[in-house]
RODOZA-989499 format. One record per residue (C-alpha): x, y, z; residue in one letter. Coordinates in steps of 0.1 Angstrom, whole numbers, padded with zeros to 4 digits, always signed. Example, Ala and Ser with C-alpha at 12.3 -4.5 7.8 and 13.67 -1.06 7.14 Angstrom:
// RODOZA-989499
+0123-0045+0078A/+0137-0011+0071S/
//
This chain:
// RODOZA-989499
+1275+1125-0306M/+1248+1138-0330T/+1230+1170-0323Q/+1193+1171-0315S/+1177+1179-0349V/+1141+1175-0360T/+1136+1165-0396L/+1109+1183-0415D/+1092+1173-0448A/+1120+1187-0470L/+1147+1170-0450D/+1129+1137-0454R/+1125+1142-0491R/+1161+1151-0494L/+1172+1120-0475I/+1150+1098-0497H/+1165+1114-0528A/+1200+1107-0516L/+1191+1071-0509Q/+1181+1067-0545I/+1213+1083-0558D/+1238+1094-0532G/+1259+1113-0557R/+1231+1131-0576A/+1239+1168-0580S/+1220+1192-0558F/+1206+1209-0589S/+1191+1176-0601R/+1177+1168-0566I/+1163+1204-0563A/+1145+1200-0596T/+1128+1168-0584V/+1120+1182-0549L/+1107+1215-0564G/+1130+1236-0541A/+1158+1261-0548P/+1192+1244-0553E/+1208+1266-0526R/+1182+1256-0501T/+1188+1219-0509V/+1225+1222-0506A/+1223+1242-0474R/+1200+1216-0459R/+1223+1187-0466Y/+1254+1206-0453H/+1235+1216-0421R/+1225+1180-0414L/+1259+1166-0422R/+1277+1192-0400S/+1254+1182-0372A/+1264+1145-0378L/+1227+1137-0384V/+1230+1126-0421V/+1258+1117-0444R/+1262+1097-0476V/+1287+1068-0474V/+1300+1047-0503G/+1299+1009-0495L/+1315+0980-0514V/+1299+0946-0519D/+1323+0923-0501S/+1316+0893-0522R/+1325+0910-0554R/+1360+0919-0543I/+1369+0886-0526G/+1360+0896-0490M/+1337+0882-0464L/+1314+0900-0439D/+1309+0885-0405W/+1283+0893-0378F/+1302+0890-0345V/+1288+0887-0310R/+1312+0894-0281I/+1305+0885-0245D/+1328+0905-0222C/+1331+0917-0186T/+1314+0950-0177P/+1347+0968-0171D/+1360+0959-0206A/+1329+0968-0226A/+1335+1006-0231D/+1372+1002-0240A/+1365+0973-0264L/+1337+0992-0281T/+1360+1023-0285A/+1389+1002-0299A/+1367+0984-0324L/+1352+1017-0336A/+1386+1029-0347Q/+1392+0999-0370R/+1385+1003-0407D/+1373+0967-0409D/+1344+0970-0384T/+1310+0986-0387S/+1275+0986-0371W/+1290+0984-0336I/+1264+0982-0309A/+1267+0975-0272P/+1235+0956-0262L/+1213+0965-0233A/+1227+0949-0202G/+1263+0961-0206G/+1282+0928-0211T/+1276+0920-0248R/+1283+0939-0280L/+1278+0932-0316T/+1295+0944-0348C/+1301+0936-0385M/+1336+0927-0395V/+1351+0924-0430R/+1379+0900-0437T/+1395+0885-0468A/+1379+0853-0479A/+1398+0822-0468A/+1415+0800-0494G/+1447+0793-0513P/+1440+0820-0539V/+1437+0848-0513T/+1463+0833-0490G/+1440+0844-0461S/+1427+0825-0430D/+1394+0843-0435G/+1395+0863-0403G/+1408+0837-0380R/+1437+0858-0367P/+1414+0886-0357L/+1389+0862-0339F/+1418+0845-0322D/+1432+0878-0310H/+1397+0888-0297L/+1395+0856-0277L/+1429+0863-0261R/+1420+0899-0252T/+1416+0905-0215A/+1379+0909-0205G/+1365+0890-0234I/+1347+0858-0224R/+1334+0845-0257D/+1333+0854-0294V/+1307+0840-0319E/+1312+0848-0355A/+1287+0841-0383S/+1295+0846-0419C/+1270+0866-0439V/+1260+0845-0469L/+1235+0868-0485R/+1217+0901-0475P/+1180+0897-0480V/+1164+0930-0468A/+1174+0966-0464G/+1201+0968-0490V/+1184+0996-0509G/+1176+1015-0478G/+1152+1010-0449W/+1115+1016-0458A/+1112+1041-0428G/+1133+1066-0447R/+1124+1058-0483T/+1087+1068-0483S/+1089+1105-0488A/+1090+1106-0526L/+1062+1094-0549D/+1069+1070-0578A/+1073+1097-0604S/+1098+1116-0583E/+1118+1084-0577Q/+1118+1076-0614A/+1131+1111-0622A/+1162+1104-0599L/+1169+1070-0613L/+1192+1073-0643G/+1200+1046-0669P/+1223+1019-0655V/+1248+1003-0680P/+1245+0966-0682Q/+1269+0939-0694S/+1254+0915-0720P/+1269+0887-0699D/+1254+0898-0666G/+1265+0919-0636P/+1291+0894-0623E/+1310+0896-0656V/+1308+0934-0656L/+1321+0934-0620A/+1351+0913-0630E/+1358+0935-0660A/+1357+0966-0639S/+1387+0954-0619G/+1398+0960-0583W/+1432+0972-0573G/+1449+0996-0549E/+1436+1027-0565A/+1400+1013-0563E/+1405+1005-0527A/+1417+1041-0520R/+1387+1054-0539L/+1364+1033-0518A/+1381+1044-0486G/+1375+1081-0495E/+1339+1075-0505L/+1333+1056-0472A/+1342+1088-0454V/+1322+1110-0477D/+1301+1095-0505G/+1297+1129-0520R/+1334+1138-0522A/+1340+1158-0553D/+1359+1145-0583V/+1390+1166-0577A/+1394+1151-0542R/+1389+1116-0556L/+1414+1122-0583A/+1440+1133-0558A/+1435+1102-0537V/+1436+1077-0566T/+1461+1095-0589G/+1436+1092-0617W/+1424+1120-0640S/+1389+1135-0634A/+1375+1117-0664S/+1389+1084-0652T/+1374+1089-0617V/+1340+1095-0633R/+1343+1065-0655R/+1355+1042-0627R/+1328+1052-0602V/+1302+1047-0629A/+1316+1013-0638G/+1318+1001-0602L/+1283+1012-0595R/+1269+0995-0626A/+1288+0963-0617A/+1272+0963-0583G/+1306+0966-0566V/+1299+1001-0552L/+1267+1015-0539H/+1257+1045-0517F/+1239+1045-0484E/+1224+1073-0463V/+1238+1070-0428D/+1212+1084-0404V/+1198+1072-0371S/+1162+1058-0374P/+1155+1077-0341S/+1152+1109-0363H/+1123+1093-0380F/+1105+1084-0348G/+1119+1049-0344F/+1143+1050-0314P/+1140+1013-0304V/+1164+0990-0323E/+1163+0952-0317A/+1185+0925-0331L/+1169+0892-0340L/+1185+0858-0345W/+1161+0833-0362L/+1164+0796-0365E/+1146+0788-0398V/+1139+0754-0413A/+1159+0751-0446P/+1127+0744-0467A/+1112+0777-0454R/+1143+0799-0458L/+1133+0815-0491G/+1097+0821-0479E/+1108+0837-0446V/+1135+0859-0462T/+1111+0872-0489R/+1086+0881-0462A/+1112+0899-0441L/+1122+0920-0472S/+1086+0933-0472R/+1082+0940-0435H/+1083+0977-0428A/+1100+0972-0394A/+1130+0953-0408V/+1159+0977-0415A/+1183+0949-0426F/+1183+0911-0427A/+1207+0885-0440A/+1212+0847-0442V/+1242+0836-0423M/+1261+0806-0410T/+1256+0793-0375G/+1227+0780-0354R/+1205+0810-0363A/+1203+0811-0401S/+1188+0845-0403V/+1198+0878-0387F/+1176+0909-0387A/+1177+0945-0374M/+1143+0958-0365V/+1133+0994-0359Q/+1103+1003-0338C/+1086+1033-0322R/+1086+1017-0287D/+1088+0983-0270T/+1051+0979-0274G/+1054+0981-0312A/+1083+0956-0310L/+1060+0932-0292Y/+1033+0937-0318D/+1058+0929-0346Y/+1072+0898-0329L/+1037+0884-0320S/+1021+0895-0353G/+1039+0897-0386E/+1069+0876-0375L/+1049+0850-0356A/+1028+0844-0387A/+1058+0832-0407L/+1061+0794-0410P/+1094+0776-0403G/+1108+0797-0375I/+1118+0773-0348G/+1135+0795-0323R/+1141+0832-0319M/+1165+0853-0298E/+1161+0890-0294T/+1183+0918-0279A/+1178+0955-0275L/+1205+0978-0288V/+1217+1002-0261Q/+1234+1026-0285R/+1252+1026-0318R/+1289+1034-0314A/+1294+1032-0352K/+1272+1027-0382R/+1281+1020-0419A/+1308+1046-0424G/+1341+1053-0407P/+1340+1071-0374L/+1343+1109-0379L/+1349+1121-0344L/+1378+1113-0321P/+1354+1109-0292A/+1358+1071-0290F/+1396+1074-0291A/+1394+1097-0261E/+1370+1072-0244R/+1395+1044-0250A/+1423+1065-0235R/+1402+1072-0204R/+1390+1036-0200F/+1419+1014-0211P/+1415+0976-0210P/+1433+0956-0184R/+1469+0946-0194P/+1471+0917-0219A/+1494+0903-0245A/+1470+0912-0273H/+1447+0942-0273R/+1420+0950-0298V/+1433+0984-0305G/+1466+0970-0318H/+1451+0945-0343M/+1458+0962-0376R/
//
């Protein structure tokens, strides 16, 4: 559980700087922020130690032959805590949230893409196991086709720096003459890259020496590979911080049924809405999924009845309030949920979520 911490102006400027470049040196960030380097470093380490802020390295699933799924699980009240705890321990799950009401939870799941090349069933074994787990009544999985909002960071935490300060943090990005997809393919992806990504998912600011030890590469190779993967769009860095620290404690999930002819218009509009932390086009009855952050339920109503209602082509909308976040973008850092799973084990069954590895 994160500690109660109030972010001041310097904290917010630091978080915005890290969203622009999660691996920027403290000296470079300090120059832009106009603060002593020691102060900037101390602020980050204090926030990270309090589990308020951390930088995580994330991989674009599509570029490494993987798929992301948004999964909704309906379960019995007595199974919800243990199921949440078990899912939180898995490396292939993120953004786990029990919903208000106590019998539904949501999460993102990453699987290999289905097909003869990958030799994978595209997540079917996991979904089948979930359906056979005691206490689970229904599972609905929708494949994420394309993120359309929030990939570069939620606007609520990326408004502390002015344009010139942001430009100072943005370095030149190498480009392939044949486009980013070719550059991504040329960059390659193997076991060492997977170990690199795993370490950066835990700590996006892990030093080069640590990354070299994990991958078996030299320090110069680590620097070159990280730069190449970033330039190819395979690897990017996200600031993992609860929106509640910015005064937006209410999180709602939206499922929108959008007419195909209006899909582009609606998604472009969502990418400009300040309340939208993330949105994606996906398979299923609801073609668009969005995470919305608000100051209170009144502000949520204003958004739904105002900006969202003004968009053409939305035929049906479903909303749900998030009760809490059991896991965000990066791996779980504390053993709290493992202890919770031990104290509240699921009822006996042939297949348990915690054993699906």
